[in-house]
N, C-alpha and C positions, 0 to 999 in steps of 0.2 A: 554372800547371803542374799543377793538380789534375786535368786530364783526361788525363794521361799514363797509358799502360798499359805496364808494364815487367815483365820476367821477371828476377829477381835471381839465378836459377840458370843463366842463359844469356844469349844476346845477341839475343833477339827483342824488338823494341820498336816502338812506334808513338806518335807524339805526338798523333795523332788516332785515337780508337777505331774510326772508320769506315774508316781506312786499313788495307790489308792489312799484316800484320807482315812485316818483312823480316829475313832471316837474314844475319848478318855472318861472314865468314871461314870457317875450317875447310875450305877447299877441298880440301887434301891429304887430310885425315882422311876426308871424305866419299867421295873417289875411292877410297881404300883400302878403306873399309867396303863400298862397292858392289862392288868387285872381289872382296872376300872372300866375297860371297854366291855368286858363280859359281865360286869356287875349288874344285877337286876335293879332297874330303876324304880322310882316311886310308882309310876303307872303300872309296871309289871306286878309289883307287890300288891297293888290294889285291884288286880285282875283286869286292867285295861291295857290295850295295845299302845305302845309308845307312839305319840303322834308326830314326833319330829326326830331329827338326828341327835345322837348323843354328842355332848360337848365335853371335851377334855380341856382343862385350863392349866397352862403352865405359867405361873406367876413369878416375877422376879424383876429386879432393877436392870436397866440396860447395862450390859457388860457382865451379867451373871451367867451367861451361857444358855439363856432360855431359848433362843432361836435354834442354836445348835442341838439342844435336847429335842426340840420339836421336830427338827429335820431327821434326827436319828430315829425317833419313834415312828415317823412317817415311813422311813426306809424299811423298818422292821415289819410293819403291818401292811404295807402297800399291796402285797399280793392278794390280800383279802378283799381288795376293792378293784375289780377288773376294769372299771370304767375310768380309772386314772386318778391323778392327784391334781387338785386345783390350788393355786397359791395366790394370795392377795396380801398386800401390805396396807394396813388400815390407818397408818399415820405417816405423815411426811417426816423426813429426818429432823426437822426442827420441832416436831411434836404436833404440828397442825393436823387436825382431824380430816381424813379424806372423805369427801361426800359419798354417801351410800350409792347414789346414782352412778357415779364413776366406777365404783367397785363392782356393782352389778353388771355394768356394761362390759367391763374388762373380762369378767368371768364368763359372760355369755359369748364374747368374742373367742375366748379360749376354747369354749365348747362348740365353736363354729355354728352358733345360733344367732344369726343377725337380727337386730331389732331396729325399729325406725329411729333415725337420728332425731334428737330433740325429745325423745320419749321421757316422761316424768319418772320420778323415783318409784312411785307405786307400780306403774306399768313395768318397769325394769325388774323390780324384785319379784313381781308376779310371774314375769317371763322366766326368770331364773328358777323359781320353784317349780314351774311347769317343766322346764328343761331337765331338772334333776329328779322329777317324780319317778321315772322309770330307770334310773341309773343307780349304780352303787359306786359312789365316789368318796374320796377322802379330801376334805378341805383343810388347808393350813392357813389360818387367819392370823397373820403376824402383827404384833404391835397394835393390838386393839385399843382404841381410845376409850370406849365405853361399851356397856352391854347392848345399847340400842343398835350400834353398828353390827355386832355379831348376830343379834336376834333377827335383823332384817335379811341377813344372808343365809340363814339356816334352811336346809331343805326340809320339806314336810314329809319326810320318810325316815323310818328308823334304820333303813338299809345303808344310809350314809353316816359318816363320822366327821365331826369337826374338831380340829385341834386348834385352840385359841391360845395366843401368847399375849400377855398383858402385864402391866406393872402391879396390878392389884386385883381384887376380886371383881367378878362381873355380876354385881347385884342386879337381880331382875331376871336372870336366866335360871330356870328351875333345875334342880338335881345336878348341880355342878360342884365338884369337890376340887379345890385348887391344889396343884402340886407346887408348893412354894420353894423356891431355890435359895440356898445359902451358898457357901463356898464349896469347892471340891474337897474330897477326902485328901489327906496329906500325901498318900502314895501317888494318886493321879496328878496332884499339883506338882510334885517333884518331877514326875515323868514329863509333864508338860515343859518344865524348865529345861530338862535334859535334852529335849528335842532340838532346842536352840543351842545349848552350850556344849553338847556332847556329854557322854557319861563320865569322862575323866574328871571334869571340873566339879561334878556333883559328888563323885566317889571320894575325892580327896578331902572334901569338907562337907559331909552330909548334914552336919548340924547347921552350917551356914545356909544351906538350901532350905532347911526347915524354917529357919528364922526369916528368910526372905518370903517364904510361903505365908508365914504368920503375919509379916508386915503387910502383905497384900491381901490378907484375910482369905486366901485361897480363891480369890475372884479371878475367873478366866481372863477377862480383858486386861486386868492389872498384871497378871502373870505373863500374858503375851507381850505386853510392853516391856516387862522386865527381861524376858527372854531375848527380845530384839535388841535391847540395850547391851546385854552381855555378849550376844553374838557379834555385835559390831566392835567389841573390845575384847579380843581373845586373851589379852594379858590381865584383864581386870578380875579380881577375886569376887566370888559370889558374896562373901562376907562384906566386902566394901559396899556393894549395892544395897544389901540389907541395912547397913548402918545409914547409908545415904537416905533411904526411904524413911526410916524411922526418924531421922533428924530433919526431914523436910518440914519447913515452917508452914503455917497456915492450916486452917481447918479443912474438912472435907473428907470424902471417902478415900479408901485405899487407891481406887482408880485415879482420883484427882491428884493424889500425892505422887503416884508413879508417873502419871502423865506429865506433871511439872518437871520431874527429873528427866524424863525422856526428851521433852521439848527444849529444856535448857541446854541439852547437849548438842542440839542441831546447829549447824552453821547458820549465820544470819540469812543468806539467800534462801536456804531450804526452809527455814522457819517461816519466812514470809510467804513462800509458796503454800506451805501447809495451812497457814491462816486463811489465805485467799480461797482455798478449796471449800470453805464454808459457804461460798457464794455459788457453788455449782448447783444447777437445778436438779431437784430430786436426789441430791447427794451423789449423783452419778458423774464420774469424771472420765474423760479420755485425754490422750495427749494434746489434742487441739484445744480443749477447754483449759487445761492447765497452762498451755503455752500462751493463750490469749490473756488469761488472768494475770500471769506473772510477767508477760512481755518478754518471753525467752523463746528459743527455738523449739520446734516440735520434738526433735530427737532428745534435746536436753531435758525437756519436760518429761518424756517417757522414762528416761533414766532415773530422774528424781522420783517419779511415781513408783517405779519398781523398788527403789531404795526405801520408800515409805512402807511398802508392803513387807519388806524384810524386817523393818523395825516394828511391825505390828500396828502401824498407824493408818493403813488402808487395807482394804480387802480386794483381791483380784477377783473379778467377776467371770463366771463361765460364759464366755461370749465369743462369737467369731471375730470380734474386734478387740484391740487392747482397751479394756474398760475396767474401771475401778469404782469401788463404793466407799464413801466416807462413813465409817461406822456411826450408827445413831448415838452410841454412848459417848462419842467424841465431838459430835457436831456442835452442841451448845458451847463446849469449851473452846473450840476453834473460833466460833463466831464471837465469843467474848474477847478472845485475844485480838481478833481483827479490829474490833471496835476500840480496843485499848491502845494498840500499837500503830494502827494505820488511820490517817486522817480521813474524814468522810469524803473529801474530794478524791483521794486516792482509791477508795473503795468504789466510788461511782465510776471512776475512769476504768477500773478493772472490769466492772459490769459492762460498761460500754464496749470495751475491747472484746469481751466474750460474746456479746450480742452481734457485734460486727463480724467476728470470725464465723459465727453460726450462719449469719446471712450469706456470707460469701461461699460457705460450704454448700448451702442449699441452692445457691445460684449454679454452682458447679454440678451439683447433683441433678439439677434439671437440664442444664445445658448438654450434658453428656448423652441425653436421650434425643436431642435435636440434631441428628446426624445429617439431615438434609438441608440444614440451614447454614450457609457460609458465615453469617453473622455470629451464630452461636458457636461454631467451631473456632472462629477468630477470637471471640470473647474467652473461650475456654483456654486457648493457647496463651492468652495474655495473663492468665492466672498463675501464681507461683506453683511450682511442681507439687509442693506439699498439699495444695488444696484441690488437686485434680484427681478424678477417679479414672482408673484405667479403662473400665467398661461400664455400660449401663447396669449390668448385673451387680458389679461391685458397689455402685451407687445405691441401688435398691436395697442391697444387704445392709449397707450403712444406715440408710433411712429407716429400715425396719428395726434394726438393733437399737438405734438411738431415739426411736419414736417417743418412748416415755419421757426421756430427758428433754427432747425438743418441745413437746407439749407443755412440760413443766416450765421450760424456759419462757414460753409465750405467756403462761399464766403469771409467772413472777415478774416479767417485764411490764405487764399491764398493771399488776398490783403495785409496782414500784412508783409509777406515776410520774417519774422524772425523766424517763427515757422513751417518751411516747413515739417520737419519730422513728427511733430504732425498733421499737416494738411493732409499729405498723409495717415497717419493711420486713421484719422477721416473719410476721404472720402472712404477709403477701407471698413471700418466697416459699414458706412452708406449704401453703395451699397449692401453689403451682407445682412444687416438687411431688407432693402426694398425688395430685391428679395425674401428673406425667407418668409416675411409676405404678400406681395402684388403680387409677381410674376414679371417676367421680363417685360411682355407686359404692365401690368398696371403701373409699375413704370418707364417705358421707358422715358417719358419726363423728369423726375427728374434725371434719370441716365445719360441722354445725357448732362445735365448741369454739373453734377458732373465730368464726364469724361473730359469735356472741362476744368474744373478747374485743374484736374490732369495734363492735357497737359500743362497748363500754368506753373505749378510748375516744370514739367520736362524740359521744354524749358528754364525756368529761371535758373535752377540749372544745366543745361546741363547733364541730366540723360537720355541717349539714350534708355536704357531698359524700363524705365517707359514711355518715349515718345512713343515707339513702342506699348506698351500695351494700352495706352490711344487712340492712333490712330486706333488700331484694334477694340477696343470697340466702338468708334464713327462710324467707317466705317460699323461695323455690324448693328448698329442701322439705319444708312443711307440705307443700303441694304434692311433691313426688311421693310422699308417704301417706297420703290420704287425709291429712289434717287441713282440709281446704278452708274451713272457717277460720282457723288460726292464721293460715296464709293470707286470707283476705284482709284481716286486721293489719298484718305487717305490710302488705302492699299499699294499703291506704296511708299508713304511717310513712312509708317510703315516698309516696307521692307528695305528702306535706313537706318532707325533708328536701326532696328534689326541687320543689317550688321555692323553698326558702333559699336554697343554694343557687337558684336560677340556672339549674342544670337541665337543659332540654332533653338530653339522652335519658337521664334518670326519670324525668317526668313522663315522657312518652312510654318508656319501658314499664313504669308503674301503672299507667293508665291501661295499657294492653294487658298487663297481668291481672289487674282488678277485673277487667272484662273476662279473662280466662277463668278466674275463680268463680264469678257469677255463672259462667257457662257450665262449669263443673257442678255447681250447686243447683242447676236446672232453672235458673232465673234468666231466661233467654232475652227478655226485653231489656233488662239492665245490662246484660252482656253486650247486646248490640249497641246500646247507648255508649258504653265505655269504649268499645272498639271504634265507634265513630269518632269519639274525641281523640283517641290515639291516632287514627287515620288522618284527621285534620292536621295534627301537629307534624306527622311524617310528610304529608304533602307540602305543608308550608316550608319545610326545610329541604324539600326536593330529595328526600331519602327514598329512592325508588324501590330498592330491594325490600326495605322494611315496609314500605307502603303496600307492595304486592302481597307480602305475608299477611298484613292486617286486613286487606281486602278479603283474603281467604277466610280468616277467622270471623270477620263480620258476616260473610256469606254462610259460614257454618252455623252461626247463631240464628240467622234467618231460616235456614233449613230446618233446624230443630223446632223453630216456632211455627213451621208450616207456611212461611211466607216465601213461596218458591220463586215468584217473580223477582223479588229483591235479592234472593240468593243467586239467581242466574246472573243478574247484573254484577253482583259481587265477584262471582267466579270468572266471568268474562274479563272484568277489570284486572283480576289477579293474573290471568293468562297473559293479557297484554303487558302487564308490568314485568312478568318474568321473561317475556319475549324481548322486551327492550333491554333488560339487564343481561341477557344471554345465558340465563340459568336454565339449561335444557331439562335437567331432572325435575326441577320444581315446576316447569311448564307442563311436563308430562303428568305430574301428580295433580296439578290444578285442572287440567283437561279431564282427568279421570273423575274428579269430584263434580265437574260441570256435567259430565255424562250421567252421573248418578242422579243429580237434581233434575235433569231433563227427564229421566225415567220416572222420578217421583211426580213430576208435573204432568205426566201423561203424554209425553212427546217421544215415543220410542224410536221413530225414524231419526229425529235429531240426535237422540242419545247414541244411536248406532253409528252415525257419521262422526260424532265427537269422540266416541270410543275408538274408532279406527284411527283417527288422527292422534289420539293419545298413545296408541300402540306404536305408531311410527316414532313419536318423540321419545318414548320409553326405550325403543330400540337404539336410537341415537345416544341416549344417556347410558346404554348398557346396563339397564336395570331389569334383570331377568325376572325377579319376583313380581315387579309391577306389570311387566308384559304378560306374565302368566295370569295374574289377577284380572287384567283387562280382557284377555281371551276368554276367561270363564264368564265375565260379565257380558261379553258379546254373545256367548253361547246362550245365556239366559234370555237376553233380549231377542235373539233370533227365535228361540222357542216361543216367546210370547207373540212374535210376528208370524208364526206358523211356518217356520223353515227349519225343521229338525235336522235335516241333512247338513245344512251349513253350520248349525249349532254343534253337531258332532265333530265337524272339522276343527272348530275353534277349541273344543275340549281336548281333542287329540293334540293340537299344538301346545296347549298348556301342559299336558302330561309329558310331552317330549322335552319341554324346557326344564321340567322339574324331575326328570327320571333319575337323576343322580342323588336327589335328596327328597325322599317321600315325606319326611316330616314337614318340609316347606309346602308341599302340595296340600297336605292335610290342613295346615294353618290357613292357606289361601282359600281353599274350598270353604272352610268354616267361615271366614270373613265375608266371602261373597254371598254365602247363604244368609248370613245375618242382614246383609244389605237388603 
């Protein structure tokens, strides 16, 4: 039975993974829900156009099959919504409410509508409504915690439909009639059992099957556990299980009683692993997570996970990886068992093993991209085979598939508060892996959240150096997305933290960044002041490359302020600094800027000579775009000096360099024209 795929929150199942899942029962509910889509709403009856999407509510306790019914409804009506189906889970497995900002960002990402990292809830929900304004989509909002969550995500168009799943009514959302679920009809419930037991065991004693259905109150999750228990015991009679469930001591729901029967039948090692799965972040488990939690081999963990699927205690996830989900209806029960049977120190050790395994997987995930680094290759070879990725593509696929669980792991590690060292290592490796595989820009929204978590740990542990680093990273992301004022506040806070930590790198970096923020805000005098402070610190520490860069930024501030004499001195110092460090490309760019300021200062002959020198250094640096831009600048200078023939030669040289890419030529011409 280890190849069964079941859904413990519904009634979809297939004994053969290749066989299409079949939905059982709920005929009346489906008919009513479909009719409700076309029902005239209160706005229509009063002669007004419906301002928002229609909301269908499926209400029921976890384990009632509410999510499976929602998925079946979505499958039946999806063709009417050509722009696709969006899914979001509004509660964590432990019942914690998911912030609306995270939900909106995930939905926007699914729509391929990027939004600035760090954007607030109002901006994100407004962006989501804007993105959905001209689309016809179907939203499945599963496990809603309250009406406010659902309301914030609703599109402002009647062309969309939202199917919400919740435990009770969503008071506050107008014109919603809940479809409240009870048990399955007896025929469907018996058929559900027969999928596990085979038809013979049901046929020989149909009355016993009905008694078992009655003992489970026809609840799909309870029946799934009953079917798994019977499937694992081919010699057991259905009547025996029915008696066992009815005789189960203790209060609670049919699901609670059936779960106690199923759990009691597990061998002690398997029972321990099942309890520890309640620690899995976001309720998502893979063989590595289970292996680390239980302290067993990866292969042994996967076999056990597959056995749990067959028993109805886990759900296999449709994923390129072996991945499983702890059903929400069992999560609290497993957590209570863990707290009862396992000592706090054992649970903390299991969490630590899980975080350590995740850190090592992230290290491997990043190292496989560093094919040119002998140290990275050696480090990768030293890792156990089970932790290695065969190719960068396989590592990227793992990172993408496990992303929700990895981010949840970081959040849980920080919230735990007792494993901060591991939490910091985890977040550091997660940032590096995401940047290596997805790039800083694509990963920016996730990076923003991770850096905020790092800041939380640094503040809690009073770690000023880590606090300064987190503030600098957050401010950089703010600055890149146009929130310069917010970035300036964080850069100043980073400067204070850097001084407290006596960290010269963070202090100088923060000073330079404060100057950059003032420059962006148009306050050139304050920008020059802060660049001057950063420069003094770089020079005092003999940081030549950094000093050359700051000389250039100081010169830029003077240029914007119209102080061309000081700007020229700054750019000459930058050129000299790059020459000493041997940075040919940076020297070419600095010479280019020096030529620009000479032109502004009314020294065209000097600008011409400097520009020609810059062309030579750009050629040595093999920077074709810069060479082309410099040739165009030479052409403009020669025109002003009254030599149109020579100007034409320079423009011809620029065109020849860029003949293979006309878009580059257009960009460079535009940039030179603005100068």
